[in-house]
N, C-alpha and C positions, 0 to 999 in steps of 0.2 A: 504494500500500500504506500502510495506517495504521501509525503508529509503534506497535510492539507490545513485549511484555515482553522477548523475547530480543534484539531490536535495541537497546532501551534498556540492557539489561544489558551488551551487548558494547561499545557505543560511548560509554557514560557516562564511562569513564576517559579516552577520547580527548577528550571535551568538557572534562574537568578539565584535561588537558594544554594544550589551546588556551587555556583561561581563565588558566592560569599564565603563558603567553606574552603574553597581552594585558594582564595586570595591570601597571599602572604602578608604579614604585617610585623612591624617591630613592636612598639609599645601598645598598650591597651587603648589609649586615646586614638591613635592612628587606625587601629583595627575597627573601633566603633565608628569613626568617621567614614571609612571605606564601606562598611556594612550598610550604614544608613543611606549613603549616596547610591550604592548599587541597588538596594531594595527600592528606593524611590524611582530610579530610572527604569527598573524592571517593571514596577507597577504602572508607570506612565506609558511604557511601550505596550504593555498588555491592554491598557485602556485604549490606545490607538488601534490595536488589532481588533478590539471589540467594535470600534466604530467602523472599521473596514468590513466586519461581519454584517453590521447594520446596513451599510451601503450596498451589500450584495444580497440582502434579504428581500424577497418578493412579498410585499404586503398583501397581495391579492391571492396568495396560495395558502390554503388552510392546513395542508399537511406538513410533514417534517421536511426540512430543506438541508442542503449541504451535507448529505448523509455520507458517512464514511463507514466502511465495513471491512474487517479482516479476521481470518480465523484465529482463534485464541483458545487454547487448552482442548477444545473439542468441537464437534459440529453444532452442539446446542448453544454453548456459551461462546460468544464472539465479542471482539472489540467493535462495538457499534456506537457511532456518534451522530447526532443530528439535533436540530433545533426547530422550534416553531415560535409563534409570537409570544407565547406564555414564557418560555424559557429565555428568550432573547431579552425581554425587559428586565428579568432578574440578573442576567449576565451583565447587562450594562450597569445595573445598580451595584453589583459586586466590584466591577473594575473601576467604578467611580469612587467607591468608599475606601478601597485599599490604599491608594496614595494619600488620601486624607488621614487615614489611620497612622500611616508612617510619619506624616508631618506632625500630627498631634503627639507622637511619642518621641519626637526629635530630642527634646531636652528632659522629658518626664522619665524616660528609662535611662538609668545611669549604670546599671550592672548587667553584665552578660548581654550587651547590646547586640553583638553578632548573633547569638543564639535566638534572641527575640525576633530579629529580622528574618532569620531562616524559618522560624515557626510561622510567622505571618505569611510568608510567600508559599510555604507548603500548604497552609490553610486555604489560600486563594486557589491553588491548583485543585484541591479536593472539592471545594465548593463549586467551582466552574465545571468540574467533572460531573457533579450531581445534575446540573442543569443541561449538560450536553449528552449524557449517557442515554443510549437507546437500547441497551441491554440491561435486563433487570439485575443480573449478578454484578455487572459493572456499576450500576447505580448503587447497589447496596454497599459495595466496597468503598466508593467515594462518600456515600452518606454516613457510614459508620466511621470511616477514616477521619472525617472532619472533627470528630470528638477528641482525637489525640492531641493535635496542636492547640486546640482551645483549652483542653485540660492543662497543658503545660503553661500556656499564657497566663491563666488564672493562678495555677499552683506555684509557679516560680516567681512571677512578677506582681502578684496580687497583694492584698492587704494582710492584716494580722490574722484573720480567720480564713485565709485562703485554702488551707488544707481541707477544712470542713466543707467549704463551698465547692471545691473541685470534686471531692468524692460524692457529694450530693448531686451535683450536675452530671457526673459520669454515670452513677448508678441509676438515676432516674431515666436518663436517655437510653442507656444500654438495656435496661429491663424490658422496655417496650419493643426495642428492636429485635430481641430474641424471638418474640412472637411473630414479628413481621418476617423474619427469615424463614420460619417454619411455613408461613403462608406462601411465601415466594416459591419454596420447594414444591409445595402442593400444586401451585399454579403452573409451574414449568412442566411438571409431570402430566397435568391435565391437558395443557395446550401443546406439549411437545416442542416448545421453543421458549427461549428466554428473551426473544425479540419483543420489545415493548409494543411495536406496531402489530405483531401477531396477537399478542395478549389483549390489545385494545379491540381487535376484531373478534376475539373468541367469546362465545356465549357461555359463560359459566352458569351451572345450575343454580336456581334461586336459593335452595337450601344451603349450598356451599358458599354462596355469596355472603350470607350472614356471618359465617365464621371467619371468612377471609377479611371481610370489612372490619370486623372487631379486632382482628390481629393487626391490621394496618392502622386502625384508629389508636391502638395502644401506643404505637410509636409516634405517629404524627401529632396526637393530642399532647404528648409530653413536649415535643419540639416547639409547639406554637407559643406558649403552653396554654392548655385549657384548665379550668378549675375541675377537680381539686389537685391536679398534678402540676401545679404552677409554682410550688414553694421553693423550688431550686433556683428560680429566676432572680428574685430580689437578692438572695444571698450571693449568687454569682455576679450580679451587677455591682453590688457594694464592694466586693473584694477584688474584682477585675480592675486592671489598669484602664485608663481612659480609652485607649485604642481597643482593648478587649470588649468594653461595654459598647462601643460604636459598632463593632462587627457582630457582636452578639445580638443586639437589638435590630441592627440594620439588615443583616443577612441570615444568621442562623435560625432566628425565629421564623423566617419565611420558608425554611425547608419543609416544615409541616404543612403549611398552606399549599406549597407546590406539590407535595405528595398527595394531598386530597384532590387537587386538580388533575394530576397526571394519572393517578391510580384509582382512588376510591370512587369518584363520581362517574368516570366513563367505564371502568371495568366491572363495577358492582352497582349498577343503577337500581336494581330491585332492592338491594339492601340499603342503598343510600336514601331511597324514598321511605322505606319502612322504618329506618332508624333516624331519620332527620329530626323527629320530635325530641329524641334523646339529646342530640347535638344542640338543638335550639334551646332547650331548658338549661343545659350546661353553660351555654354562651350567655344567656340572660343573667344567670347567677353570677357568672364571672364578671360581667360588665358592671353590675351593681355592687357586688362585693369588693372588687378591686378599686372602684371609684371611692367607696366609703373608707376603705383601709388607707387609701392615699392621703386622706385628710389628717390622719393621726401620726404621719411620719415626721421625724425631725431631721432626717438625712435627705438631702436633695436628690441623690441618686436613687434611693429607695422609692421616693415619691414618683419619679419618672418611670421606674421599673414597674410599679403597680399600674401606672397609666398605660404601659405597654400591654399588660394583661387585659385591661379593659378594651383596648383597641383590637386585640386579637379575638376577643369575644365578638365584636362587631364583624370582623372578617369571617368568623365561623357562621354567623347568621346569614351573611351574604352568600357564602359558598353553598350552603344547604337550602337556599331559598327555592331552588328549582327553576329559576328563570334567568335570562341573560342579564337583566339589569342588576340583580343581586350579585351574581358571580363576577360580572365585570367590575362592579363597585368594590367587591372584596379584593379582587386582583389589583385594582388601582390603589386601594387603601394599603395593601401590602407594600407596594412600591413607595407611596408617599410616606408611609410610616417609617420606612427604611431611611428616607432622606431626613425627615423631621426629627425622629428619635435619635438618629445618629448625630444630628446637629446639636440637639439638646445635651447629649452626653459629652460632646466636644466642648460646649459652653461650660458645662460643669467642670470639665478637665482644665479649662482656662483659669477658672477662679480657684480651683483646688490647688493648682500648681503654685499659685501666688500666696494663698491663705493657709494651705495645708489643713483645711477643715471643710466639711460639707454640712455642718450644722446650720440649719436654716436660721436659727436665732442668733448666730454669730455675726450675721450680716445686717445690712440696712443702709440705704443711701449710696449703693454702689454706683448709681448713675452719676453721682457728683465727681467721681474719680475715674470711672471707666465708661465714658459715653458711647464709644463704639460697641463695647460689649453689651451695654444696655439696649442698644438698637437691635443687635443680633438676637439677644435673648427675648426681646419683645416679639420679633417676627416669628421665631420658632415656637414661642409659647402660644401665640395667637393661632398659628397653623395647627398646633397640637390639639387645641380645643375646637378646631373646625371652623375657623373664621372664613366666611365667603371671600373668594378672591385668592385663597391659598389652596395648595394641593390637598391639605387635610380635609377640607370641606367636601370636595368632589367625591372622594372615596367613601366617606361616611354616609353622605346623603344617598348615593346610589345603592350602597349595600343595605341601608335601612329601608329605602324605598322598595327594593326588590324583596326584602324579607317581609315587609308589610303586606305585600300581595299574598304571601304564603301564610303567615301567622301574625295577624294584625295586633292582637292583644299583647303578645309577648314582645313584639317589636316596639309597641308603644312604651312598654316598661323599659326596654333596653335603650330607647331614645333619651331617657332621663340621663344617660351617661354624658350626653353633650352638655347638659346643664351642670351636672356634677363636675365634669372636667373643666368647665369654665370657672367654676367656683374655686377649685383647688389650684388651678393654673394661675388665675389672677391673684389669689392669696399668696402663692409662692413668689410671684413677681413683685408684689407689693412688699413682702417681708425682706426679700433679698436685694432688690434693685431700687425700689422707690424710697421716698421718705428722706429723712435727714441722716447724716453720718453720726453714729452714736458711739463709735469706739475707734481706738487707734489702729486696730487691725485693718479696717476698711480704708482709713486715711493713707496707709502705706501701700495700697494696691496700685499697680500700673496697668494702663489700658492694653488692649490687644496689640501684638506686634505684627509685622508684615507676614510672617509665616502662618500665624493663626488666622489672619484675615484671608490669606490665600486658600487655607483649608476650608473655611466656612463660606466663602463667597460663592462657589459653585452650588452648594446646597441651598443658599438663599435665593439665588437666581432661578434654580429649577423649581423651588417651592412656589415661587410667584408665577413662573411661566406655566407650569402645569395647572395652577389654579385658574388661570384665564384661558388656557388652551389645552384642556384635558384630552382633546381628540388626538394629540400627539401620541399619547399612550393607549387610549381606548381603540384607536384605529389599528395600532400595531397588534393588539391582542384579540380583536373582535372575532375574526374568523376562527382562530385557534380555540378560543373559549367556546364559541358556538359549537364547534366539532366535539369538544370534550364533554359538554353537558347535553348533547343531543340524545344519548341513550336514556338519561334521567328524565328529560322532557317527554320522551316517548312513553316511558312507564307512567308518568303522571297523566298524560293524555289518555292512555288506555284506562287508567283508573277512573277518570272523569267520565269517559264514555260508558263504562260498566255501571257507574253510579247513576248516570242519567237513564240508562235502560231499566235498572231496578226501580228507580223512582217512577218512571213512566208506567211500568208494569203494575206497581202498587196503586197508582192513580186509576188505572183502568179496572 
């Protein structure tokens, strides 16, 4: 197989990681500087390659494109790569956030810098592999492999309780994935192929679908995460370094949503319809519970982490709405949340690097000494609570509108999250940024530097652009999303026809 675009995109960060390991260095300071520069340039080149992939992508074709295939291990398991509109949006998000993560760790990471950059580049390869894989076994290897560098990023460069956070993160995510592996083996045996395209076309028996769906749900629900398997997320966020929190909220939480779109909805449509009420109840509880819990947090990071749990609940409602508006909204919210939450964690990193505390009550009047930071924090806070004109509004509105068509009462309850998020978001901004300076800690803070502005500016621009022109993302994914949810829509249509016939017969 000739080296092609998707292979280059996926393994380019790994090549950069190997280059960092091979580069000779004298003192530790020189080694750290070389590692940071190499990692940054590698991530920027990877971003450029992803833009080349975008330029070669046919927006009018619903199927998988740029497919690569080569024999690997056996006739059933092969190296298969390909993308559609769903995976391409997440690829672009990944390649955008990675150089931002490296910039935000430029001075924050002071020990074992070389190892840190290697871990991040390996993580980028594994995440890109998840979105490009067209073989189920290959998908699983990339999906589970992404746990390892994230485990190290939190465990080595995290806070005081990093060991507790890493083991909780690892065990939660691994436990669900064991069930998914068993389900994958059954599916490959049933369909006679590990090719995702073949599995999408295979009609699994309805009784089997239920068990397969539950096995996949165990893994994807933890990744998003859904209530009540969400407790690993706040701990991981609090202990992770700033870059770790950015990539965790921006990318790794989206692996669960991507899994639902790629596997659960199209491959198990009968089970998805039958078990949709379960997901909807879980999501409504998560939205309200996480929003209320966010009120009592005294750590800025933990408050934003619980905000992410609430947003992922809205994503779940949209995904299992059974209509194009809800699923498109959920997908849009996944991307916009990646931009906005990543930016919020970057803002938290800016202020933590100066003050060395995330205690909300330790601040106040930051706008007086950090006006540029105050503007950025205001933009992303408003986007996070769904202000019209920002990317955060479009995704939440569409997801809730689609969900309302399916379950109006539960969606009305979940919509309270927009009010609750506005309350705790504005409260956080008032406590940290607004008001008068009340202590010497704030007086000593310096405003954002050029590197931090360069990291946050692309996220700010995209947050506004997607708020006013959501079609840029919706048009990219529309055909692919329509194809993925077509089996579920067919099941729902048949149910409505059967119900109408029964009603008509009873009336006669």
